[in-house]
KEKE-3310 file (N, C-alpha, C; in steps of 0.2 Angstrom, whole numbers, plus 5000, padded with zeros to 4 digits):
npx = (4901:4914:4922:4916:4915:4926:4926:4912:4916:4924:4915:4906:4896:4887:4893:4886:4897:4911:4931:4938:4946:4934:4922:4924:4924:4911:4903:4906:4905:4891:4882:4877:4890:4896:4908:4916:4919:4930:4939:4945:4955:4959:4974:4983:4987:4983:4996:4996:4994:4989:4975:4975:4980:4964:4957:4959:4955:4943:4926:4922:4913:4915:4927:4924:4913:4923:4932:4922:4921:4932:4934:4926:4931:4941:4939:4929:4937:4948:4939:4930:4933:4942:4942:4945:4957:4947:4940:4948:4959:4953:4947:4959:4963:4955:4961:4973:4973:4964:4974:4977:4988:4994:4988:4988:5001:4999:4990:4997:4993:4996:5006:5006:5020:5020:5009:4992:4980:4989:5002:4998:4995:5005:5007:5004:5003:5018:5018:5010:5020:5031:5023:5023:5037:5040:5032:5036:5049:5057:5073:5070:5068:5063:5069:5074:5061:5051:5059:5061:5049:5048:5054:5047:5036:5041:5043:5033:5020:5010:5003:4991:4994:4987:4994:5008:5012:5005:5017:5031:5032:5030:5043:5053:5044:5048:5062:5068:5062:5067:5077:5090:5090:5088:5097:5104:5103:5107:5099:5087:5084:5083:5072:5062:5065:5057:5042:5040:5040:5031:5018:5018:5011:4998:4981:4964:4957:4949:4953:4969:4971:4974:4982:4992:4996:4998:5012:5017:5020:5028:5040:5046:5052:5063:5079:5089:5083:5084:5082:5070:5066:5060:5051:5046:5038:5030:5021:5015:5007:5000:4989:4986:4974:4966:4962:4954:4940:4929:4915:4907:4903:4912:4924:4923:4924:4939:4945:4947:4954:4965:4972:4970:4983:4993:4993:4998:5010:5016:5014:5026:5035:5040:5042:5055:5060:5061:5046:5036:5025:5018:5017:5008:4994:4994:4993:4980:4974:4973:4965:4951:4946:4944:4939:4939:4948:4965:4978:4982:4978:4990:5000:4999:5001:5019:5023:5022:5030:5038:5044:5045:5033:5025:5009:4999:5004:5001:4988:4985:4991:4982:4968:4973:4973:4964:4956:4957:4964:4976:4990:4989:4996:5008:5000:4994:5008:5017:5006:5008:5021:5020:5010:5021:5031:5028:5023:5015:5015:5008:4997:5004:5007:4999:4995:5004:5003:4991:4996:5006:4994:4989:5000:5008:5022:5028:5043:5046:5038:5038:5050:5051:5042:5047:5059:5051:5047:5059:5063:5054:5057:5048:5049:5038:5032:5044:5047:5036:5037:5049:5047:5035:5043:5057:5049:5046:5045:5050:5049:5061:5074:5072:5080:5100:5111:5118:5107:5099:5106:5105:5091:5089:5097:5090:5082:5090)
npy = (4954:4956:4966:4974:4988:4988:4973:4972:4982:4977:4968:4974:4980:4991:5001:5011:5017:5016:5014:5022:5016:5005:5011:5016:5004:5001:5010:5006:4993:4991:5002:5009:5010:5012:5000:4998:5010:5024:5024:5030:5027:5024:5025:5020:5004:4986:4978:4961:4954:4964:4959:4946:4946:4952:4942:4933:4938:4941:4932:4914:4916:4929:4926:4914:4923:4932:4928:4922:4931:4938:4928:4932:4940:4941:4929:4940:4948:4938:4928:4930:4927:4937:4949:4965:4980:4999:4992:4980:4985:4992:4980:4975:4984:4982:4968:4972:4978:4973:4961:4953:4948:4939:4930:4942:4940:4930:4930:4931:4937:4943:4958:4972:4986:4998:5001:5010:5006:4995:4995:5003:4990:4982:4992:4988:4975:4975:4981:4974:4965:4970:4970:4959:4958:4965:4958:4948:4948:4952:4954:4968:4966:4974:4987:4989:4986:4998:5007:5008:5009:5021:5028:5027:5032:5046:5057:5057:5062:5056:5048:5045:5061:5055:5042:5046:5051:5041:5032:5036:5042:5033:5023:5035:5033:5021:5018:5031:5024:5011:5010:5001:4992:4996:5003:5013:5028:5039:5045:5048:5063:5066:5059:5065:5078:5081:5074:5085:5094:5090:5091:5103:5110:5105:5101:5107:5095:5085:5069:5072:5083:5077:5069:5075:5081:5067:5065:5078:5073:5060:5068:5075:5064:5065:5064:5071:5085:5100:5106:5113:5115:5104:5106:5115:5106:5100:5104:5110:5099:5097:5110:5109:5098:5101:5109:5107:5102:5087:5078:5069:5057:5045:5051:5060:5050:5045:5058:5059:5049:5051:5064:5061:5048:5062:5067:5058:5058:5071:5073:5065:5072:5085:5078:5075:5084:5092:5099:5097:5098:5102:5093:5083:5090:5086:5070:5073:5078:5067:5057:5065:5065:5052:5042:5030:5021:5015:5019:5032:5033:5021:5031:5041:5034:5029:5039:5046:5034:5035:5047:5042:5043:5033:5031:5037:5036:5020:5023:5026:5018:5002:5009:5009:4994:4991:4994:4990:4982:4991:4979:4975:4967:4975:4985:4978:4969:4984:4990:4982:4980:4997:4992:4985:4993:5003:4996:4986:4970:4956:4961:4966:4952:4946:4954:4952:4937:4938:4945:4935:4926:4935:4936:4922:4922:4932:4935:4943:4945:4931:4929:4941:4936:4924:4931:4935:4925:4919:4927:4929:4913:4904:4891:4880:4890:4893:4881:4879:4892:4887:4877:4880:4890:4883:4872:4878:4885:4896:4905:4899:4905:4916:4917:4922:4910:4913:4920:4908:4899:4905:4904:4886:4886:4889:4880:4875)
npz = (5046:5053:5051:5043:5039:5030:5023:5014:5007:4997:4992:4984:4991:4997:5013:5027:5034:5031:5023:5012:5002:5000:4998:4986:4976:4982:4978:4963:4959:4963:4955:4941:4933:4920:4912:4900:4900:4902:4920:4933:4940:4963:4969:4976:4979:4988:4997:4995:5003:5015:5010:5015:5028:5030:5027:5037:5049:5047:5045:5043:5033:5024:5019:5008:5002:4993:4988:4978:4975:4971:4958:4951:4946:4939:4928:4921:4917:4909:4902:4892:4874:4866:4872:4874:4874:4883:4892:4892:4904:4911:4920:4925:4929:4941:4947:4949:4962:4970:4973:4964:4956:4952:4943:4932:4930:4925:4913:4900:4882:4864:4864:4856:4860:4853:4852:4862:4869:4872:4876:4885:4895:4894:4901:4915:4917:4920:4931:4940:4939:4945:4959:4964:4966:4978:4985:4989:4993:4984:4970:4961:4943:4934:4929:4916:4907:4909:4909:4895:4892:4895:4889:4875:4878:4880:4871:4862:4857:4855:4859:4874:4887:4900:4900:4897:4908:4921:4914:4917:4925:4939:4932:4938:4951:4955:4955:4967:4975:4976:4979:4977:4968:4955:4950:4941:4942:4938:4925:4932:4931:4920:4917:4925:4919:4908:4914:4922:4909:4903:4909:4914:4904:4901:4896:4907:4911:4925:4928:4920:4931:4943:4943:4938:4950:4956:4946:4952:4968:4965:4957:4969:4975:4970:4971:4970:4967:4971:4993:4993:4979:4978:4988:4984:4975:4982:4988:4977:4972:4984:4982:4970:4973:4983:4978:4967:4960:4962:4949:4948:4960:4963:4957:4969:4979:4971:4977:4987:4992:4986:4990:5007:5002:5001:5012:5019:5013:5014:5031:5033:5027:5032:5043:5043:5039:5053:5057:5067:5070:5061:5055:5064:5061:5048:5048:5057:5049:5040:5047:5049:5034:5034:5043:5046:5045:5044:5044:5048:5062:5064:5059:5067:5080:5081:5078:5093:5099:5094:5100:5113:5122:5128:5135:5124:5114:5114:5114:5099:5093:5099:5093:5079:5078:5083:5072:5057:5044:5032:5042:5054:5063:5064:5068:5081:5086:5090:5100:5110:5114:5119:5130:5137:5141:5149:5162:5162:5161:5161:5152:5139:5134:5130:5120:5112:5107:5102:5090:5084:5082:5072:5062:5059:5052:5060:5069:5078:5088:5095:5099:5108:5118:5121:5128:5140:5147:5149:5160:5169:5171:5166:5162:5152:5148:5140:5136:5125:5119:5109:5104:5095:5087:5082:5073:5065:5048:5039:5052:5059:5049:5050:5058:5065:5069:5080:5087:5083:5092:5102:5108:5107:5118:5127:5133:5141)
capx = (4906:4918:4926:4910:4917:4931:4925:4907:4914:4925:4910:4900:4890:4890:4891:4884:4900:4919:4934:4938:4941:4929:4918:4927:4923:4907:4899:4907:4901:4882:4880:4876:4894:4900:4914:4917:4921:4938:4938:4952:4957:4962:4982:4984:4983:4985:4996:4995:4995:4980:4971:4978:4975:4957:4954:4964:4952:4934:4923:4923:4912:4915:4932:4922:4913:4926:4939:4921:4922:4938:4935:4922:4934:4949:4933:4927:4946:4951:4935:4928:4937:4944:4940:4955:4954:4946:4937:4951:4961:4949:4948:4966:4967:4954:4965:4979:4970:4961:4980:4976:4996:5000:4982:4991:5006:5001:4989:4998:4993:5005:5005:5012:5017:5018:5000:4990:4981:4991:5007:4993:4992:5012:5014:5000:5007:5024:5015:5009:5027:5035:5019:5026:5043:5036:5024:5041:5053:5064:5074:5065:5070:5062:5068:5073:5053:5048:5063:5058:5041:5047:5058:5042:5029:5043:5039:5028:5012:5000:4999:4990:4995:4987:4998:5011:5013:5007:5025:5036:5033:5029:5046:5053:5047:5054:5071:5067:5057:5071:5088:5097:5086:5085:5105:5107:5099:5109:5094:5082:5082:5081:5065:5060:5063:5053:5039:5037:5037:5020:5012:5016:5006:4991:4972:4963:4952:4949:4958:4974:4976:4973:4987:5000:4992:5005:5019:5021:5023:5036:5043:5049:5056:5071:5087:5095:5084:5086:5078:5066:5061:5056:5047:5039:5030:5023:5016:5009:5003:4990:4987:4980:4969:4964:4955:4952:4931:4924:4908:4905:4903:4917:4929:4925:4930:4944:4949:4946:4960:4972:4971:4972:4992:4996:4995:5004:5020:5018:5017:5032:5041:5037:5044:5061:5062:5059:5043:5033:5015:5017:5016:5004:4990:4995:4988:4975:4968:4971:4957:4945:4946:4943:4940:4941:4957:4969:4983:4983:4983:4995:5006:5001:5005:5024:5026:5023:5032:5048:5044:5043:5028:5020:5004:5000:5008:4996:4979:4985:4993:4976:4962:4973:4973:4955:4951:4957:4971:4983:4996:4982:5000:5012:4999:4996:5014:5020:5004:5009:5027:5019:5008:5027:5036:5025:5025:5008:5019:5002:4992:5008:5010:4990:4993:5010:5001:4985:5002:5006:4992:4985:5006:5011:5027:5033:5047:5049:5033:5040:5054:5051:5037:5052:5062:5048:5048:5067:5063:5050:5062:5045:5048:5034:5029:5051:5046:5028:5039:5053:5046:5035:5049:5060:5045:5043:5056:5050:5051:5065:5078:5073:5089:5106:5115:5121:5100:5096:5110:5102:5084:5091:5101:5085:5077:5097)
capy = (4955:4962:4971:4976:4996:4988:4972:4974:4986:4974:4964:4979:4980:4998:5004:5018:5019:5016:5018:5027:5014:5000:5015:5016:4998:4998:5014:5004:4989:4991:5007:5006:5011:5006:4995:5000:5018:5027:5022:5031:5019:5024:5028:5017:4996:4986:4973:4953:4954:4965:4951:4938:4946:4952:4934:4929:4940:4941:4930:4911:4917:4935:4922:4911:4925:4937:4923:4918:4937:4935:4922:4931:4947:4936:4930:4945:4948:4934:4922:4932:4932:4946:4954:4971:4986:4998:4985:4972:4988:4993:4976:4973:4988:4981:4960:4974:4982:4965:4959:4945:4950:4931:4933:4945:4939:4923:4936:4932:4936:4945:4966:4978:4994:5004:5006:5015:5002:4987:4998:5003:4984:4978:4993:4984:4966:4981:4984:4967:4961:4974:4971:4952:4954:4969:4952:4941:4953:4949:4959:4970:4965:4977:4995:4989:4985:5004:5013:5004:5010:5028:5030:5029:5040:5053:5063:5055:5066:5054:5043:5053:5062:5050:5037:5046:5053:5038:5027:5041:5042:5025:5025:5038:5031:5014:5024:5032:5019:5004:5011:4995:4990:5003:5005:5018:5032:5044:5046:5050:5069:5066:5059:5070:5085:5076:5071:5092:5096:5085:5092:5111:5113:5103:5104:5104:5091:5082:5065:5076:5088:5072:5065:5081:5081:5062:5067:5081:5069:5057:5073:5077:5059:5067:5071:5078:5091:5106:5104:5121:5110:5098:5106:5117:5099:5094:5111:5111:5091:5099:5115:5105:5093:5104:5115:5101:5098:5083:5080:5060:5053:5040:5057:5062:5046:5046:5063:5062:5045:5054:5068:5055:5050:5065:5069:5056:5058:5078:5071:5062:5077:5086:5077:5074:5095:5096:5102:5092:5100:5100:5082:5080:5092:5083:5066:5073:5080:5061:5056:5067:5064:5046:5040:5024:5020:5015:5020:5039:5029:5019:5036:5043:5026:5029:5045:5045:5028:5039:5051:5035:5046:5028:5031:5040:5026:5015:5023:5026:5008:5002:5011:5007:4989:4986:4995:4980:4978:4984:4980:4974:4964:4978:4987:4975:4973:4989:4992:4977:4985:5001:4992:4980:5000:5005:4991:4980:4961:4955:4962:4963:4945:4941:4957:4948:4931:4938:4946:4929:4922:4938:4936:4916:4922:4935:4932:4947:4943:4924:4930:4944:4933:4919:4932:4937:4918:4917:4932:4924:4907:4899:4883:4877:4894:4892:4873:4881:4893:4889:4871:4887:4893:4877:4867:4882:4883:4903:4909:4900:4906:4923:4918:4922:4906:4916:4922:4899:4895:4909:4897:4884:4885:4893:4874:4872)
capz = (5046:5059:5051:5039:5035:5025:5021:5013:4998:4991:4990:4978:4996:5001:5018:5029:5036:5025:5020:5004:4997:5000:4995:4979:4972:4979:4971:4955:4959:4967:4953:4936:4930:4911:4912:4894:4899:4903:4925:4937:4949:4969:4966:4981:4978:4994:4995:4994:5014:5015:5012:5017:5035:5030:5027:5043:5055:5046:5047:5035:5029:5020:5018:5004:4997:4995:4982:4975:4970:4965:4955:4945:4940:4932:4923:4915:4914:4903:4901:4888:4869:4859:4878:4874:4874:4890:4896:4901:4907:4916:4924:4928:4936:4948:4948:4952:4967:4973:4976:4960:4956:4950:4936:4927:4928:4919:4905:4891:4874:4858:4863:4851:4863:4850:4851:4866:4874:4874:4877:4894:4897:4896:4907:4920:4919:4925:4940:4942:4943:4949:4967:4966:4968:4984:4990:4990:4993:4980:4968:4954:4937:4927:4927:4908:4904:4913:4905:4888:4890:4895:4882:4870:4879:4882:4867:4855:4858:4850:4867:4876:4894:4906:4900:4898:4915:4924:4915:4917:4938:4941:4934:4944:4959:4957:4956:4968:4981:4978:4973:4974:4961:4950:4950:4937:4945:4934:4921:4934:4930:4912:4915:4927:4918:4903:4914:4922:4905:4900:4915:4915:4899:4901:4895:4914:4914:4934:4929:4922:4935:4948:4938:4938:4959:4961:4948:4956:4974:4961:4957:4975:4980:4966:4980:4965:4967:4979:4997:4990:4972:4980:4993:4978:4971:4985:4988:4970:4975:4987:4979:4969:4975:4985:4974:4963:4959:4957:4945:4953:4968:4959:4955:4974:4980:4972:4973:4995:4994:4985:4997:5010:5002:5001:5016:5022:5010:5018:5034:5033:5023:5040:5051:5041:5044:5059:5059:5070:5073:5054:5053:5067:5061:5040:5051:5061:5040:5037:5049:5046:5027:5034:5049:5049:5040:5051:5041:5049:5068:5066:5061:5077:5087:5077:5079:5102:5101:5094:5106:5119:5124:5125:5134:5119:5106:5116:5112:5093:5090:5101:5089:5073:5078:5080:5063:5055:5041:5035:5046:5060:5065:5065:5073:5087:5090:5094:5104:5116:5118:5122:5136:5141:5140:5152:5165:5160:5157:5156:5145:5135:5133:5127:5116:5106:5107:5094:5084:5082:5079:5063:5056:5058:5050:5064:5074:5081:5098:5100:5102:5114:5122:5122:5132:5142:5148:5152:5164:5175:5174:5166:5160:5153:5143:5137:5129:5120:5112:5106:5100:5088:5084:5080:5072:5056:5043:5042:5055:5058:5045:5049:5065:5061:5068:5088:5088:5086:5098:5108:5108:5109:5125:5132:5134:5146)
cpx = (4911:4917:4921:4916:4923:4928:4922:4911:4918:4923:4906:4895:4893:4883:4890:4892:4909:4922:4934:4940:4941:4925:4918:4922:4914:4902:4902:4903:4890:4879:4880:4884:4898:4909:4920:4920:4927:4936:4944:4949:4959:4970:4984:4986:4989:4990:4993:4991:4987:4975:4970:4976:4968:4955:4954:4957:4946:4933:4928:4920:4909:4923:4929:4919:4918:4932:4930:4921:4927:4940:4932:4925:4937:4945:4929:4932:4947:4947:4933:4935:4937:4942:4951:4950:4950:4946:4940:4956:4956:4947:4953:4969:4963:4958:4971:4974:4964:4967:4980:4983:4999:4995:4982:4997:5005:4995:4994:4998:5001:5003:5012:5013:5019:5010:4997:4986:4985:4999:5002:4993:4996:5011:5010:5002:5016:5023:5014:5016:5032:5029:5023:5031:5043:5034:5031:5047:5061:5066:5069:5070:5069:5061:5068:5067:5051:5053:5061:5051:5041:5049:5052:5039:5034:5042:5037:5023:5005:4998:4995:4994:4996:4992:5005:5014:5011:5013:5028:5035:5033:5038:5054:5054:5047:5058:5073:5066:5064:5077:5090:5092:5084:5094:5109:5100:5099:5103:5086:5080:5081:5073:5061:5058:5058:5046:5037:5039:5030:5017:5013:5014:5001:4987:4971:4956:4953:4953:4965:4976:4978:4982:4994:5001:4998:5010:5021:5026:5031:5041:5047:5054:5063:5074:5091:5092:5085:5079:5070:5063:5057:5050:5040:5036:5029:5019:5011:5006:4998:4987:4980:4976:4964:4959:4953:4947:4929:4919:4906:4908:4910:4926:4931:4928:4936:4952:4952:4951:4964:4976:4974:4980:4995:4999:4997:5009:5023:5018:5025:5038:5043:5042:5052:5062:5062:5053:5036:5027:5014:5013:5011:4997:4992:4990:4980:4972:4966:4962:4952:4941:4942:4944:4940:4945:4959:4975:4984:4980:4988:5001:5010:5006:5012:5029:5027:5028:5040:5050:5046:5039:5022:5014:4994:4999:5003:4989:4979:4985:4984:4970:4966:4970:4966:4951:4952:4963:4968:4986:4992:4987:5003:5008:4997:5000:5017:5014:5006:5017:5025:5018:5017:5030:5035:5022:5018:5010:5012:4998:4998:5010:5005:4991:4998:5007:4996:4992:5004:4999:4987:4990:5008:5019:5031:5039:5046:5044:5033:5047:5055:5046:5043:5055:5059:5046:5054:5065:5060:5051:5055:5045:5044:5031:5039:5050:5043:5032:5045:5051:5041:5039:5053:5058:5044:5047:5054:5054:5061:5074:5075:5080:5096:5109:5114:5113:5097:5101:5108:5095:5086:5092:5093:5080:5085:5095)
cpy = (4961:4968:4975:4982:4994:4981:4972:4978:4982:4967:4965:4975:4986:4998:5009:5022:5014:5018:5021:5022:5006:5002:5015:5010:4997:5002:5006:4998:4988:4999:5008:5009:5009:5004:4998:5005:5020:5027:5026:5031:5024:5024:5019:5007:4991:4981:4968:4953:4957:4961:4944:4939:4948:4945:4931:4931:4940:4934:4923:4912:4922:4927:4921:4917:4931:4931:4921:4926:4938:4936:4927:4938:4944:4931:4931:4949:4946:4928:4924:4932:4940:4950:4959:4976:4991:4992:4981:4978:4986:4988:4972:4977:4987:4971:4965:4976:4978:4960:4951:4948:4942:4930:4937:4941:4931:4925:4933:4935:4943:4955:4970:4985:4999:5005:5007:5009:4998:4990:5001:4997:4980:4983:4991:4979:4972:4978:4979:4962:4962:4972:4964:4953:4962:4964:4950:4943:4949:4957:4963:4970:4970:4984:4996:4992:4994:5006:5012:5008:5016:5030:5031:5033:5045:5061:5064:5055:5060:5047:5047:5053:5057:5047:5039:5049:5046:5031:5030:5042:5036:5022:5027:5037:5027:5017:5024:5029:5015:5005:5005:4992:4990:5007:5010:5023:5041:5048:5050:5053:5070:5065:5065:5080:5082:5076:5081:5096:5095:5091:5096:5113:5107:5104:5102:5098:5085:5074:5068:5079:5082:5069:5067:5078:5076:5065:5073:5076:5063:5058:5076:5070:5060:5067:5071:5086:5093:5105:5109:5119:5105:5099:5111:5114:5099:5100:5111:5104:5095:5102:5111:5100:5096:5107:5109:5101:5092:5078:5072:5061:5047:5043:5057:5056:5047:5051:5064:5056:5046:5059:5065:5050:5055:5068:5068:5058:5066:5077:5069:5068:5080:5087:5075:5080:5095:5099:5098:5094:5102:5095:5081:5082:5086:5075:5068:5073:5072:5059:5059:5069:5055:5043:5033:5016:5018:5018:5027:5039:5030:5025:5039:5038:5029:5033:5049:5040:5032:5043:5050:5040:5042:5027:5034:5037:5024:5014:5024:5018:5005:5004:5007:4999:4986:4990:4992:4983:4988:4984:4981:4970:4969:4983:4984:4975:4979:4994:4987:4979:4990:5001:4991:4989:5004:4999:4983:4976:4959:4953:4964:4959:4943:4945:4954:4942:4933:4943:4940:4925:4928:4934:4929:4917:4927:4936:4935:4949:4936:4928:4934:4940:4927:4922:4935:4929:4918:4923:4930:4918:4905:4894:4880:4882:4896:4889:4878:4886:4892:4880:4877:4890:4889:4876:4872:4887:4892:4907:4906:4901:4912:4925:4920:4916:4908:4916:4910:4897:4897:4903:4891:4879:4887:4885:4872:4871)
cpz = (5054:5058:5043:5033:5029:5022:5013:5006:4994:4990:4986:4983:5000:5009:5020:5031:5033:5022:5012:5000:4998:5000:4989:4977:4977:4978:4965:4951:4959:4961:4946:4930:4923:4910:4905:4895:4903:4910:4931:4942:4955:4967:4971:4980:4981:4993:4996:4999:5016:5014:5013:5026:5038:5030:5033:5049:5054:5048:5041:5029:5021:5015:5010:4999:4993:4986:4977:4971:4967:4957:4947:4943:4938:4927:4919:4917:4906:4905:4893:4882:4869:4866:4876:4874:4882:4893:4899:4904:4913:4921:4925:4931:4942:4954:4951:4961:4973:4975:4973:4956:4948:4942:4933:4923:4923:4910:4898:4882:4873:4860:4859:4855:4857:4849:4859:4869:4873:4877:4887:4899:4897:4902:4915:4921:4924:4931:4942:4945:4948:4960:4971:4967:4975:4988:4995:4991:4990:4972:4960:4947:4933:4926:4920:4905:4904:4909:4899:4884:4890:4891:4877:4869:4881:4875:4860:4858:4854:4855:4870:4887:4902:4906:4901:4903:4920:4926:4919:4923:4938:4938:4938:4951:4963:4956:4961:4974:4983:4973:4975:4970:4956:4951:4946:4938:4943:4930:4929:4933:4926:4912:4920:4926:4913:4907:4917:4915:4901:4907:4917:4907:4894:4899:4907:4916:4925:4929:4925:4929:4941:4948:4940:4945:4959:4954:4951:4964:4971:4962:4963:4980:4975:4972:4977:4964:4970:4984:4993:4983:4974:4986:4987:4976:4973:4987:4978:4970:4977:4983:4975:4969:4980:4984:4969:4965:4957:4953:4946:4957:4965:4961:4962:4977:4981:4975:4984:4993:4990:4989:5001:5008:5006:5008:5021:5023:5016:5028:5036:5029:5029:5043:5048:5041:5047:5062:5065:5069:5064:5052:5055:5063:5053:5043:5052:5054:5041:5040:5050:5039:5027:5040:5053:5049:5042:5050:5045:5057:5070:5063:5065:5081:5084:5080:5086:5102:5104:5098:5115:5126:5125:5127:5128:5115:5108:5113:5105:5090:5092:5093:5081:5073:5077:5074:5059:5053:5035:5040:5054:5066:5068:5074:5082:5090:5097:5099:5113:5119:5122:5129:5139:5143:5148:5160:5168:5156:5152:5150:5139:5129:5129:5120:5112:5106:5102:5089:5082:5078:5069:5061:5062:5057:5057:5067:5083:5091:5100:5103:5111:5118:5127:5131:5139:5149:5150:5158:5168:5177:5173:5159:5155:5144:5137:5132:5124:5115:5111:5102:5092:5082:5080:5075:5066:5053:5042:5047:5058:5054:5043:5057:5063:5067:5079:5089:5087:5091:5106:5112:5110:5118:5127:5136:5140:5154)
residu = (UNK:UNK:UNK:UNK:UNK:UNK:UNK:UNK:UNK:UNK:UNK:UNK:UNK:UNK:UNK:UNK:UNK:UNK:UNK:UNK:UNK:UNK:UNK:UNK:UNK:UNK:UNK:UNK:UNK:UNK:UNK:UNK:UNK:UNK:UNK:UNK:UNK:UNK:UNK:UNK:UNK:UNK:UNK:UNK:UNK:UNK:UNK:UNK:UNK:UNK:UNK:UNK:UNK:UNK:UNK:UNK:UNK:UNK:UNK:UNK:UNK:UNK:UNK:UNK:UNK:UNK:UNK:UNK:UNK:UNK:UNK:UNK:UNK:UNK:UNK:UNK:UNK:UNK:UNK:UNK:UNK:UNK:UNK:UNK:UNK:UNK:UNK:UNK:UNK:UNK:UNK:UNK:UNK:UNK:UNK:UNK:UNK:UNK:UNK:UNK:UNK:UNK:UNK:UNK:UNK:UNK:UNK:UNK:UNK:UNK:UNK:UNK:UNK:UNK:UNK:UNK:UNK:UNK:UNK:UNK:UNK:UNK:UNK:UNK:UNK:UNK:UNK:UNK:UNK:UNK:UNK:UNK:UNK:UNK:UNK:UNK:UNK:UNK:UNK:UNK:UNK:UNK:UNK:UNK:UNK:UNK:UNK:UNK:UNK:UNK:UNK:UNK:UNK:UNK:UNK:UNK:UNK:UNK:UNK:UNK:UNK:UNK:UNK:UNK:UNK:UNK:UNK:UNK:UNK:UNK:UNK:UNK:UNK:UNK:UNK:UNK:UNK:UNK:UNK:UNK:UNK:UNK:UNK:UNK:UNK:UNK:UNK:UNK:UNK:UNK:UNK:UNK:UNK:UNK:UNK:UNK:UNK:UNK:UNK:UNK:UNK:UNK:UNK:UNK:UNK:UNK:UNK:UNK:UNK:UNK:UNK:UNK:UNK:UNK:UNK:UNK:UNK:UNK:UNK:UNK:UNK:UNK:UNK:UNK:UNK:UNK:UNK:UNK:UNK:UNK:UNK:UNK:UNK:UNK:UNK:UNK:UNK:UNK:UNK:UNK:UNK:UNK:UNK:UNK:UNK:UNK:UNK:UNK:UNK:UNK:UNK:UNK:UNK:UNK:UNK:UNK:UNK:UNK:UNK:UNK:UNK:UNK:UNK:UNK:UNK:UNK:UNK:UNK:UNK:UNK:UNK:UNK:UNK:UNK:UNK:UNK:UNK:UNK:UNK:UNK:UNK:UNK:UNK:UNK:UNK:UNK:UNK:UNK:UNK:UNK:UNK:UNK:UNK:UNK:UNK:UNK:UNK:UNK:UNK:UNK:UNK:UNK:UNK:UNK:UNK:UNK:UNK:UNK:UNK:UNK:UNK:UNK:UNK:UNK:UNK:UNK:UNK:UNK:UNK:UNK:UNK:UNK:UNK:UNK:UNK:UNK:UNK:UNK:UNK:UNK:UNK:UNK:UNK:UNK:UNK:UNK:UNK:UNK:UNK:UNK:UNK:UNK:UNK:UNK:UNK:UNK:UNK:UNK:UNK:UNK:UNK:UNK:UNK:UNK:UNK:UNK:UNK:UNK:UNK:UNK:UNK:UNK:UNK:UNK:UNK:UNK:UNK:UNK:UNK:UNK:UNK:UNK:UNK:UNK:UNK:UNK:UNK:UNK:UNK:UNK:UNK:UNK:UNK:UNK:UNK:UNK:UNK:UNK:UNK:UNK:UNK:UNK:UNK:UNK:UNK:UNK:UNK:UNK:UNK:UNK:UNK:UNK:UNK:UNK:UNK:UNK:UNK:UNK:UNK:UNK:UNK:UNK)
# end
């Protein structure tokens, strides 16, 4: 496999050098873990594009094996009569993290949301619907469902603290992250205060402390709180994750993965408030935790690109692109733009063509190549690019009337 440090784990195969997420699934499927018992999963849910991109870049053999693996997951989740309870929750969590949102959306069991298991299943279904909306760039129309679930668990201690944290925190994060889709932001302080009351009186189990850290991260997103209070929440998040001790291999992986994403949050916070050196330290620590995950290298590339330090940015985007998904197309594109900024036009064009191969729905590299051909008066190159753009509905729809007119006029 080309990207064995990513791909093998998602097939349940262990690999010495692997991303944390890949390690988690390799460990889960290759060791005798009880699928009937509670499993704490990594908090990152990959976008569906992650797997589309990975399959595009990987071997045909991997693509076939991955499809078969996913079919088996779906069969395990929904292929057995009366398959309910913790086992079904675990499998739906897996389907979420394998980008199989449509399969979860097709799950039509009658659920009683006044019951713990059924409410968690309903909550997971809402997550799948939200991810579907995000992947199709649709408006998220699920705020009322999330609010309804949050109302059910807010003051009802019959529900587990785990589920109460998950639901209320998800509502807070969605309201902050997608404000145009969650119009009533006035409710955010109410639910944030409820969440604070829950997490500040918890027993200190690994799972609940880990979820508490993520809850503080969600609360820190609420702009209605003061900067100092939000900073305190991020400090609490960081301190919990630094001090928390895992008691199993899976817990250790989940803890590291959680800390990795939390460092990314801290870097963005520090950048927003002018603490550039601290932000870079955060990202460099991400690399030390997971040196084969492309995310941190991409973050450093973006940091140096904004500062117009193109040589530095080039190195990090190149590394991120070489490491594979996520966002290989984006990283390759910015690598090309860094080359272009340094006057390496021919190398930049090659990388822009790679970007088109990776993501055939990306309009920016097409326009950049077209502009290069116009600048060099390469008529044959212009014709090829114009035909490529105008024959692709997805590319055409990304252009306004004036941009489309300019492309057609390029042939004149």
